[in-house]
C-alpha positions as CSV (number, residue, x, y, z in Angstrom):
1,M,-22.0,3.8,2.8
2,R,-19.3,2.4,0.5
3,L,-17.9,-0.9,1.9
4,F,-15.2,-3.5,1.2
5,V,-13.6,-6.4,3.0
6,A,-9.8,-6.6,3.3
7,L,-6.7,-7.7,5.1
8,D,-4.4,-5.3,6.6
9,I,-0.6,-5.2,6.4
10,N,1.8,-4.7,9.3
11,D,3.9,-1.6,9.9
12,S,7.2,-3.1,9.0
13,I,6.0,-4.0,5.5
14,R,4.2,-0.7,5.2
15,A,7.5,1.1,6.0
16,R,9.4,-1.0,3.4
17,I,6.8,-0.2,0.8
18,T,6.9,3.5,1.7
19,T,10.7,3.5,1.1
20,F,10.1,1.8,-2.3
21,L,7.4,4.4,-3.2
22,D,9.7,7.2,-2.3
23,G,12.2,5.8,-4.7
24,V,9.9,5.2,-7.7
25,C,7.0,7.7,-7.6
26,G,9.1,10.3,-9.4
27,F,9.2,8.0,-12.5
28,A,5.4,8.4,-12.9
29,P,4.7,11.9,-11.6
30,D,1.2,12.1,-13.2
31,A,0.0,8.9,-11.5
32,R,-2.3,9.0,-8.5
33,W,-0.2,7.3,-5.9
34,A,-1.7,5.5,-2.9
35,R,-0.9,6.8,0.6
36,P,1.1,4.0,2.4
37,E,-1.3,4.2,5.4
38,S,-4.2,3.2,3.2
39,L,-2.6,0.0,1.7
40,H,-4.7,-3.1,2.2
41,V,-5.4,-6.4,0.4
42,T,-9.0,-6.3,-0.9
43,L,-10.9,-9.6,-0.5
44,K,-14.2,-8.2,-1.8
45,F,-15.5,-4.8,-2.9
46,I,-19.2,-4.6,-1.7
47,G,-20.1,-1.1,-2.8
48,E,-22.8,1.2,-1.5
49,R,-25.0,-0.2,1.4
50,S,-27.3,1.3,4.0
51,E,-26.5,1.4,7.7
52,D,-29.1,-1.4,8.3
53,E,-27.3,-3.6,5.8
54,V,-24.0,-3.0,7.6
55,E,-25.1,-5.0,10.7
56,K,-26.3,-7.9,8.5
57,I,-22.9,-7.9,6.7
58,K,-21.1,-7.9,10.0
59,A,-23.2,-10.8,11.2
60,V,-22.6,-13.0,8.1
61,L,-18.8,-12.3,8.0
62,K,-18.7,-13.4,11.7
63,T,-19.7,-16.9,10.5
64,I,-16.7,-17.4,8.3
65,E,-14.3,-20.0,9.7
66,A,-10.8,-19.8,8.4
67,G,-7.3,-20.2,9.8
68,A,-4.5,-17.7,10.1
69,F,-2.0,-17.9,7.2
70,E,1.2,-16.3,5.9
71,M,1.4,-13.8,3.1
72,S,4.5,-12.8,1.3
73,V,4.6,-9.3,-0.3
74,R,6.9,-9.3,-3.3
75,G,7.2,-8.4,-7.0
76,Y,5.1,-6.0,-9.0
77,G,2.9,-5.7,-12.1
78,F,0.4,-3.6,-14.0
79,F,-3.3,-4.1,-14.7
80,P,-4.7,-4.9,-17.2
81,G,-1.2,-5.4,-18.6
82,A,2.1,-3.7,-19.3
83,R,1.1,-2.4,-22.8
84,A,-1.8,-0.2,-21.6
85,P,-1.3,0.0,-17.8
86,R,-4.0,1.6,-15.6
87,V,-2.8,0.3,-12.2
88,F,0.6,-0.4,-10.7
89,W,0.6,-3.0,-8.0
90,V,2.7,-5.1,-5.6
91,G,2.1,-8.8,-5.4
92,I,0.7,-10.9,-2.6
93,E,1.4,-14.6,-2.3
94,G,-0.9,-16.3,0.3
95,G,-1.5,-19.7,-1.2
96,A,-4.6,-21.7,-1.0
97,K,-5.6,-20.3,2.4
98,L,-5.8,-16.7,1.1
99,T,-7.7,-17.8,-2.1
100,S,-10.1,-19.8,0.1
101,L,-10.7,-16.9,2.4
102,A,-11.6,-14.6,-0.5
103,A,-13.9,-17.3,-1.9
104,A,-15.6,-17.7,1.5
105,V,-16.1,-14.0,1.8
106,D,-17.6,-13.9,-1.7
107,E,-19.9,-16.9,-1.1
108,T,-21.0,-15.7,2.4
109,L,-21.9,-12.2,1.2
110,A,-23.9,-13.7,-1.8
111,R,-26.4,-14.8,0.9
112,L,-27.2,-11.1,1.3
113,D,-27.8,-10.6,-2.5
114,I,-24.4,-9.0,-2.9
115,P,-23.2,-10.0,-6.4
116,K,-20.5,-12.6,-6.6
117,E,-17.2,-11.7,-8.2
118,E,-17.0,-12.2,-12.0
119,H,-13.3,-12.5,-12.2
120,A,-10.7,-14.7,-10.4
121,F,-9.3,-13.4,-7.2
122,N,-5.9,-11.7,-7.6
123,A,-4.3,-10.6,-4.4
124,H,-2.3,-7.4,-4.6
125,L,-1.7,-4.0,-3.1
126,T,-2.5,-1.1,-5.4
127,L,0.3,1.5,-5.4
128,A,-0.8,3.8,-8.2
129,R,-3.5,4.5,-10.7
130,R,-3.1,6.2,-14.1
131,A,-4.3,9.8,-13.9
132,G,-7.3,10.7,-15.9
133,S,-8.8,7.2,-16.0
134,S,-11.4,5.5,-13.9
135,G,-8.6,3.6,-12.1
136,S,-10.3,0.3,-13.0
137,P,-7.8,-2.5,-13.1
138,R,-9.7,-4.1,-16.0
139,G,-9.2,-2.9,-19.6
140,E,-11.9,-0.6,-20.9
141,K,-13.1,0.0,-24.4
142,G,-10.9,2.6,-26.1
143,D,-7.8,1.8,-24.0
144,N,-4.7,2.4,-26.0
145,P,-1.1,2.0,-25.3
146,N,-0.2,4.8,-23.0
147,R,3.0,6.2,-21.5
148,S,1.8,7.1,-18.0
149,F,3.9,4.3,-16.5
150,Q,6.4,3.9,-19.3
151,R,9.4,5.5,-17.4
152,L,8.5,3.6,-14.3
153,Q,8.4,0.3,-16.2
154,E,11.9,1.1,-17.7
155,K,13.4,1.8,-14.3
156,L,11.8,-1.2,-12.6
157,A,13.1,-3.5,-15.4
158,A,16.6,-2.6,-14.5
159,L,16.1,-3.6,-10.8
160,P,15.6,-6.9,-9.0
161,A,12.0,-7.7,-8.1
162,P,11.3,-6.1,-4.8
163,E,10.8,-8.2,-1.6
164,F,8.9,-6.5,1.2
165,G,8.6,-9.4,3.6
166,T,6.2,-12.0,5.1
167,I,3.4,-11.5,7.5
168,T,0.9,-13.8,9.3
169,S,-2.7,-12.7,8.7
170,R,-4.8,-13.4,11.8
171,E,-7.8,-11.1,11.1
172,F,-9.7,-9.6,8.3
173,F,-11.8,-6.4,8.3
174,L,-15.0,-4.7,7.0
175,Y,-14.0,-1.3,5.9
176,R,-15.9,1.9,5.0
177,S,-14.4,3.9,2.1
178,Q,-15.1,7.7,2.0
179,L,-14.1,9.4,-1.3
180,S,-12.7,12.9,-1.2
181,P,-10.6,15.1,-3.6
182,S,-7.5,14.3,-1.5
183,G,-8.0,10.5,-1.8
184,S,-10.1,7.9,-0.2
185,K,-10.3,7.6,3.6
186,Y,-10.6,4.0,5.0
187,T,-12.2,3.3,8.3
188,K,-12.3,-0.2,9.9
189,L,-16.0,-1.0,11.0
190,A,-15.3,-4.5,12.3
191,G,-12.7,-7.2,12.5
192,F,-13.0,-11.0,12.2
193,T,-10.5,-13.4,13.7
194,L,-8.8,-16.0,11.6
195,R,-8.3,-19.0,14.0
């Protein structure tokens, strides 16, 4: 099964983001827009693993000791950049505690021979992916300037940076991702308390 580790967001922030999406998605109608109920802050993408491995992953994630922390959800951007955007995202500011948690998850899962991240952690919520691409946030060979998000970029530039609120993260989760033509479905397999 396809797995990842993530933080959830609360309903009030999800509702504010839903309102924001309702107002901007028409400016990039060809993009693949995320469903608000599926929004999460990915700490680590694990990939395909067997059911036996899932129990081992749960056991090692349970050993992580980290405290609760506040996250602010604000601003936006594009990966890999504004010139040839593939992904439209909303920013997450969680300070050193969020960065440390992501590093702890990465280090802990490396004990199970799950490859460590090659790139620095960049907390965000993915709102949309360019249609017709892999959806990878990183630039790929052959990327050219594209217009998939051009109108959206123009409209957003005329508005103040969005502020969605602050939440206290008290738990992180192991998720299963099931791909389908209508979009990915995410299921929480286990939760881990941040004390």
